[in-house]
Each structure stands twice: as structure tokens, then as C-alpha cells.
C-alpha positions in Angstrom: 57.4 35.7 121.6 57.9 38.0 118.7 60.0 41.1 118.8 57.0 43.2 117.8 55.1 42.1 121.0 58.1 42.9 123.1 58.5 46.3 121.5 54.8 47.2 122.1 55.2 46.2 125.7 58.3 48.4 126.0 56.5 51.3 124.4 53.6 50.9 126.8 56.0 51.0 129.8 57.7 54.2 128.6 54.3 56.0 128.2 53.3 55.0 131.7 54.6 57.3 134.5 57.2 55.1 136.2 58.0 54.9 139.9 61.6 53.9 140.3 62.5 52.8 143.8 66.3 52.8 143.4 68.1 55.9 142.2 71.5 56.7 143.6 72.5 60.3 144.1 76.1 61.0 144.9 78.1 63.7 146.7 80.4 65.7 144.4 83.0 65.2 147.2 83.0 64.7 151.0 83.2 68.5 151.4 79.6 68.7 150.1 78.5 67.5 153.6 80.2 70.4 155.5 77.3 72.8 155.3 75.0 70.3 156.9 77.3 69.4 159.9 77.9 71.1 163.1 81.4 72.6 163.8 82.4 69.6 165.9 81.6 67.1 163.1 83.0 69.4 160.4 86.4 69.1 162.2 85.9 65.3 162.4 85.3 65.1 158.7 88.2 67.3 157.7 90.6 65.8 160.2 89.8 62.0 160.1 87.4 61.7 157.1 84.9 58.9 156.7 86.0 55.6 158.3 83.8 52.6 158.2 84.1 49.2 159.9 85.5 47.7 156.8 89.0 46.5 157.5 90.2 48.0 154.2 90.0 51.4 155.7 89.2 53.8 152.8 88.3 51.4 150.0 85.8 48.7 149.1 86.8 45.1 149.8 87.4 44.6 146.1 87.6 47.1 143.2 84.2 47.7 141.8 83.5 47.2 138.1 84.0 50.4 136.1 84.9 53.7 137.8 82.4 54.7 140.5 80.3 51.6 139.8 78.6 53.5 137.0 77.7 53.5 133.3 80.4 55.0 131.1 78.0 57.6 129.8 76.8 58.7 133.3 79.6 61.1 134.1 78.1 64.6 134.0 79.7 67.1 131.7 79.9 69.6 134.6 82.4 67.3 136.3 82.0 65.3 139.5 81.0 61.6 139.8 77.9 59.9 138.3 74.8 60.8 140.2 76.1 64.1 141.4 74.5 66.5 138.9 70.7 67.0 139.1 70.3 68.6 135.7 72.2 65.8 134.0 70.1 63.2 135.9 67.0 65.0 134.7 68.1 64.9 131.1 69.7 61.4 131.0 67.1 59.6 133.1 64.1 61.3 134.6 62.9 63.0 131.4 64.2 60.4 128.9 62.4 57.5 130.6 59.3 59.2 131.8 59.9 58.8 135.5 56.9 59.9 137.6 58.7 59.4 140.9 62.2 58.5 141.7 63.1 57.3 145.2 66.7 58.1 146.3 68.9 55.6 148.0 72.2 57.1 149.2 74.9 54.4 149.4 78.1 56.5 149.8 79.1 57.6 152.3 77.5 55.2 154.8 76.5 56.9 158.0 75.4 53.6 159.6 78.8 52.0 159.3 81.0 54.8 160.6 83.4 53.6 163.4 82.6 56.7 165.5 78.9 56.3 166.3 78.3 59.9 167.1 79.8 61.0 163.9 77.8 58.3 162.0 74.6 59.8 163.4 75.7 63.3 162.3 76.5 62.0 158.8 73.1 60.4 158.5 71.4 63.7 159.5 73.6 65.7 157.1 72.8 63.4 154.2 69.1 63.7 154.9 69.3 67.5 154.9 71.5 67.3 151.7 68.9 65.2 149.9 66.2 67.8 150.5 68.3 70.8 149.8 70.1 69.5 146.7 67.6 67.0 145.2 64.0 66.8 146.4 63.3 70.6 146.9 64.5 71.6 143.4 63.1 68.4 141.7 59.6 67.4 143.0 59.7 64.0 141.1 62.4 62.9 143.5 61.7 61.6 147.0 64.2 60.8 149.7 64.8 57.9 152.0 65.6 58.6 155.6 69.2 57.4 156.3 69.6 56.2 159.9 72.5 55.1 162.0 70.8 51.7 162.4 73.3 50.3 164.9 72.2 53.1 167.3 68.5 52.5 167.7 67.9 55.6 169.9 69.5 57.9 167.4 67.7 56.1 164.6 64.3 56.7 166.1 65.1 60.3 166.7 66.2 60.8 163.1 63.1 59.1 161.7 60.9 61.3 163.9 62.8 64.4 162.8 62.3 63.7 159.1 59.1 61.6 158.8 56.7 64.5 158.8 58.3 66.2 155.7 56.8 65.5 152.3 60.3 64.9 150.9 60.7 61.6 152.7 58.8 58.4 151.8 60.9 55.6 153.2 63.6 54.6 155.7 66.9 53.3 154.4 68.9 50.5 156.0 71.8 48.7 154.3 71.6 44.9 154.5 74.8 44.2 156.3 74.0 45.1 159.9 76.3 44.0 162.7 73.7 41.5 164.0 70.8 39.7 162.3 68.2 42.4 161.7 65.4 40.7 163.5 67.2 41.1 166.9 65.3 43.1 169.5 67.9 45.8 169.6 66.5 47.0 166.2 62.9 46.7 167.2 62.5 50.4 168.3 63.3 51.2 164.6 60.5 48.9 163.4 58.1 50.4 166.0 58.8 53.9 164.8 58.6 53.0 161.1 55.2 51.3 161.8 54.0 54.3 163.8 55.0 56.7 161.0 53.5 54.4 158.3 56.8 54.4 156.4 58.3 51.4 154.7 61.8 50.3 155.4 63.9 49.9 152.3 66.6 47.3 152.9 69.3 47.8 150.3 72.2 45.5 149.6 75.6 46.6 150.8 77.1 48.0 153.9 80.4 47.6 155.7 80.0 45.8 158.9 83.6 44.5 159.1 82.4 40.9 158.6 83.1 38.8 155.5 80.2 38.9 153.0 80.1 35.1 152.7 79.8 32.4 155.5 83.1 31.0 154.1 85.1 34.2 154.5 86.3 36.9 152.2 85.8 36.3 148.5 88.6 36.4 146.0 86.9 38.2 143.2 84.5 41.0 142.6 82.3 38.4 140.8 81.9 36.6 144.2 81.5 39.9 146.1 78.8 41.1 143.7 76.9 37.8 143.8 77.1 37.8 147.6 74.6 40.7 147.7 71.7 38.3 147.0 73.0 35.8 149.6 73.0 38.4 152.3 69.3 39.2 151.8 68.1 35.7 152.6 69.3 35.3 156.2 68.2 38.9 156.8 64.7 38.2 155.8 64.7 34.9 157.6 65.7 36.8 160.8 62.9 39.3 160.4 60.4 36.4 160.1 61.7 34.0 162.8 62.5 36.6 165.4 58.9 37.7 165.3 59.2 41.2 163.7 56.4 40.8 161.3 54.1 39.1 163.9 54.8 42.0 166.4 54.6 44.8 163.8 51.8 43.6 161.4 51.6 47.0 159.6 55.3 47.2 159.0 56.3 47.2 155.3 59.7 46.1 154.0 61.0 46.6 150.5 64.0 44.4 149.5 66.1 46.4 147.1 68.9 45.3 144.7 69.1 41.8 146.0 67.1 40.1 143.2 64.0 38.0 143.9 64.5 34.6 142.3 65.5 33.2 145.7 62.3 34.2 147.4 60.0 31.3 146.5 62.6 28.6 147.5 63.3 30.4 150.7 59.6 30.5 151.5 59.1 26.9 150.7 62.0 25.8 152.9 61.0 28.0 155.8 57.5 26.7 155.7 58.7 23.1 155.7 60.9 23.6 158.7 58.3 25.7 160.5 55.8 22.7 160.2 58.4 20.5 162.0 60.1 22.9 164.3 57.5 25.5 165.2 57.7 24.6 168.9 61.0 26.7 169.0 59.3 29.8 167.6 55.8 29.9 169.1 55.6 33.6 168.4 55.6 32.8 164.7 52.0 32.0 164.5 51.7 31.6 160.7 53.8 29.8 158.1 56.8 32.1 157.2 55.7 32.6 153.6 52.5 34.2 155.0 54.5 37.0 156.5 56.6 37.4 153.4 53.6 37.7 151.1 51.8 40.0 153.6 54.6 42.5 154.4 57.5 42.3 151.9 57.9 43.9 148.5 60.7 43.0 146.1 62.4 45.5 143.8 63.1 44.1 140.4 66.7 45.0 139.9 68.8 43.0 139.2 66.0 41.3 137.4 66.2 37.5 136.9 66.9 36.3 133.4 66.1 32.5 133.3 67.0 30.6 130.2 63.3 29.8 129.7 61.6 33.2 129.7 58.3 31.9 131.0 60.0 30.9 134.2 60.2 34.5 135.2 56.4 34.7 135.2 56.3 31.6 137.4 58.6 33.3 139.9 56.5 36.4 140.0 53.3 34.4 140.2 54.5 32.9 143.5 55.8 36.2 144.9 52.7 38.1 143.8 52.3 40.7 141.1 51.2 43.1 143.7 54.5 42.7 145.6 56.9 43.7 142.8 58.2 47.3 142.4 60.4 48.5 139.6 64.0 49.6 140.3 66.6 50.7 137.8 69.7 51.2 140.0 70.6 54.3 137.9 73.4 55.3 137.3 75.2 52.1 138.1 76.8 49.9 135.4 74.3 47.1 135.8 71.2 49.3 135.9 68.0 47.9 134.4 66.5 49.9 131.5 62.7 50.1 132.2 62.1 49.6 128.4 64.2 46.4 128.3 64.2 44.9 131.8 61.4 42.4 131.3 62.1 39.7 128.7 58.4 38.7 128.8 55.5 40.6 127.6 53.4 42.1 130.5 49.7 42.7 130.3 48.4 46.2 130.9 47.4 45.5 134.5 50.8 43.8 135.2 52.6 46.8 133.7 50.7 49.3 135.8 51.2 47.3 138.9 55.0 46.7 138.6 56.0 50.0 137.1 53.8 52.3 139.1 50.8 51.2 141.3 52.6 48.8 143.7 55.1 51.4 144.6 52.5 54.1 145.0 50.8 51.8 147.5 53.9 50.7 149.3 55.4 54.2 149.7 52.0 56.0 150.1 52.6 58.2 147.1 49.9 60.5 146.0 
């Protein structure tokens, strides 16, 4: 494929209004949460701070690449960490790349993973109010994801109900590393409420559940830790299928974010093969597992696969379905995918519209 063809495709993508399903805003500091907390939880934050289930107390399991996980040029001139300055985000990303809609995914701090469950629920609610006040109200192109304390299903349902009727919110955020497989019935009230509200659940890699990221224990290197994000997505999706979540909630939509997608075809094939032989054990799974994945799951593109043979990327997406791919940049992180350069294959006009805009509009019910 010629560079001219690739360049024309990239120019077409930048002219198209893009829906980016993975933009990360950041608190300037923990103190930014104080206005959104009650007096009790303000005292908790100032006295004890944020404490996750991660055994390393106040740090990641391994140092993350580059300061704050981010591009070197993403530090705003006003000070504060990358992702903390709306004006700078507008100039550097939203305006520069023609973003029609950006969906916020708040990773830090994690309300779900707080050791004190009451405080965790309060942090989630505070982050939701912070997203509206600091981001979606002043910038209509941005939409928020409802952060929930997923290990507390009652509090999660209440928080979804509190936020779902507001135009600022278009999805529900759950980090991938829950304390139990996500298909377990303890989480089903969350799925029921998401289906009732017509909101997709965005499952984003990460989380601090206090359990090693790999089945073999704690990794030695950031390389392993980073690679483990994709590994965590596969058993999570398997759990949703085999526990009967998609059969019970046929209108539920799930978007898998920042876990790649190259593994999805092989996972579907293997699950279908085992289902054909072992379906007696899961009579509630009435269709081959790949049927549910194709029907109810969307995959965000970042980190996009880059096979040695570029045409193999098309083969992957052909199996998943061009209507089930949504664009994600991961801005402002160091490994973000530039929408002009992410695809190493030329996309047709219909494919470009689907991946960069229309699929997300449908999945998130965007106007």
C-alpha cells in the first residue's frame, strides 16, 4: 500500500467528526475532591487519604512508564498533571484532532478499589459530580462515564440511578480487575440497572483488587504488568458469557476498553469448541459463546494490533465485525493512538465512518 493512499485515509479520518471512547481526565490533586464530599468523607480523605486493596499501599505494583503514564508533551503549562487542564486538552487534542465527542474514563483515584467501602462509594459519587462540574458542563463535546463502587452492588445501583438521567453521562465505568469473576450473580443488579437505563458498561483495563495480575503471581517487570492488561480481559469476558449474563440481559451492551482485540477471535473459537462438547454444564448458555460476543460486545481499538502482515488486521476485524469496533485514543497516556496514524491499513469510507464515529454513536446512544 502506498504512502499516498495511507495519507488520504488519514486526512479523511481527521475531517470526520471523531468519537473517542477513552479520554482520561485527572484530578489536579486529591484535594480537588473535597468540594464534592460530605464533611465525614472530607475528614477521611485528609486524615487517611486514598487506600486501595493493592498491597503496595500508595503506589502502583510497578513504576509506570514515563511520569504519570503520559506523553511528555501533555503536561499543561498551567501546572498540574496531564489530563488536569481542560483548556489545554481542548487545544492539544479535542480541537487539533476534530473530536466530535470524547468519553471520559476516570482511572485515578479508583473509588471501586478503596479498602473502606463507604468511603469508596463516596469517592465514586464525588468523581461523578467532579466530571460534570469541571469537564462536561463547560465542554459539551465531553461526556462522562458513571463511576460505581462495583464491589457494592446496592450502592452501585443507587449511583447509576442518581446519574443516569443526566445528559452528561453516557456509560457506566467498571475496571476489569474485580474481586470475583464479573459474571457472578453478586454483580447482576448492576447489569439489570444498566439494561434498564439503556446504558452500556465500559470495562476498562486496570484496577487494584489486591490479587496478582497474572495466574502465575506478581510480574517482575512493567513490561509484564502492561501486557497483563489484555490477559485480564479474556477471563472476564468468558465469565460474562458462561455465567449467563448475556442470556439473562439480552439488551445489555458492553464495551471492552484498552485491552486490545486481537485475542477476541481465538477466544470465541475456543469457547465455541468447548461449548459444543460441554454445554450440559451450562444449559443457560443457549447459543454458542461467540453469538453473545458478536451480539452484545464492542471493542475499543486502543492499543491497536499491529501484525507484521498488515492485511491480517483486516482479517481480525472482519471476524469481530466492523460494526463492533469503536475508536479509542487513550489520551494523554504515553501509548495513546493518534487517530490519524492508528490504522496501518487503508479504510474505506464506510469503514472509517463506522469505526471512528457511527458505531460509538449507536453503542452510547449519542445524538
